[in-house]
C-alpha positions in Angstrom: 68.0 90.3 176.1 67.9 87.1 173.9 67.0 87.1 170.3 64.6 84.3 169.0 64.9 83.9 165.4 62.3 81.3 163.6 61.5 80.6 160.0 59.7 82.9 158.2 56.0 81.8 157.9 56.7 78.8 160.3 53.8 77.9 162.6 54.2 77.4 166.2 53.3 73.7 166.0 55.8 73.2 163.6 58.8 74.7 165.8 57.7 72.7 168.7 59.6 69.8 167.8 62.5 71.4 166.1 66.0 71.2 167.9 66.5 74.5 169.9 69.8 76.2 169.4 71.5 79.1 171.5 74.1 81.1 169.9 76.4 83.0 171.9 78.9 85.9 170.5 79.7 89.3 171.4 79.6 90.2 167.5 76.3 91.1 166.4 76.8 90.5 162.8 78.0 86.9 163.7 74.8 86.1 165.6 72.6 87.3 162.9 74.4 85.2 160.4 74.3 81.9 162.5 71.0 82.5 163.4 69.4 83.1 160.0 71.2 80.2 158.7 70.4 77.9 161.3 66.6 79.2 161.2 66.5 78.5 157.4 67.9 74.7 158.2 64.6 74.3 160.5 66.1 74.9 164.1 64.7 77.2 166.8 67.4 79.6 167.3 67.9 82.2 170.3 71.0 84.5 170.4 72.9 86.3 173.3 75.8 88.2 173.5 78.1 86.9 175.9 78.2 84.0 178.5 76.6 85.6 181.2 73.6 86.1 179.4 73.9 82.6 178.1 73.4 81.3 181.8 70.6 83.3 182.5 68.9 81.9 179.3 69.9 78.3 179.9 68.2 78.7 183.2 65.0 79.8 181.7 64.7 76.9 178.9 66.3 73.9 177.6 68.5 73.6 174.9 69.7 70.7 172.5 73.1 72.8 171.2 75.0 75.6 172.2 77.2 77.3 169.8 79.6 79.9 171.4 82.3 82.2 170.9 85.3 81.8 173.0 86.5 85.3 173.3 83.9 87.3 175.1 83.5 89.8 177.7 82.4 88.9 181.4 82.2 85.0 180.9 84.4 83.9 177.9 83.0 80.7 176.1 85.6 78.3 178.1 83.8 79.7 181.3 80.4 79.1 179.8 81.5 75.4 179.2 83.0 74.9 182.5 79.9 76.2 184.3 77.5 74.4 182.0 79.2 71.0 182.6 79.2 71.9 186.5 75.5 72.5 186.2 74.8 69.2 184.3 76.9 67.3 187.0 74.8 68.7 189.7 71.7 68.2 188.0 72.6 64.5 187.2 73.6 64.0 190.9 70.6 65.4 192.1 68.4 63.3 189.8 70.6 60.2 191.1 69.8 60.8 194.4 65.8 61.2 193.7 66.2 57.9 192.0 67.7 56.2 195.0 65.0 57.7 197.3 62.3 56.3 195.0 63.6 52.9 195.1 63.7 53.1 198.7 59.9 53.9 199.0 59.1 50.9 197.3 
């Protein structure tokens, strides 16, 4: 399960436009320190303990930045990066195909 941290006393409206950051680290203390610091800086932060959970989280909602440890169980930080890049390329290709179809219709 992902942990979400928002600035104390912040209003939902004030965080709606704040950049979203996903912190991925198998060490709870590191996740907590990064999440607290970034939240105090005005970011909306969620954290997960491994790359596998990060992939699930990335399917659920968009993020502006992912900060990840490299050595983690199940899916490492490098594997996570590779899967994110593959997903982004696939998404871009699908978008390009949709754009071509729209142009053909007009």
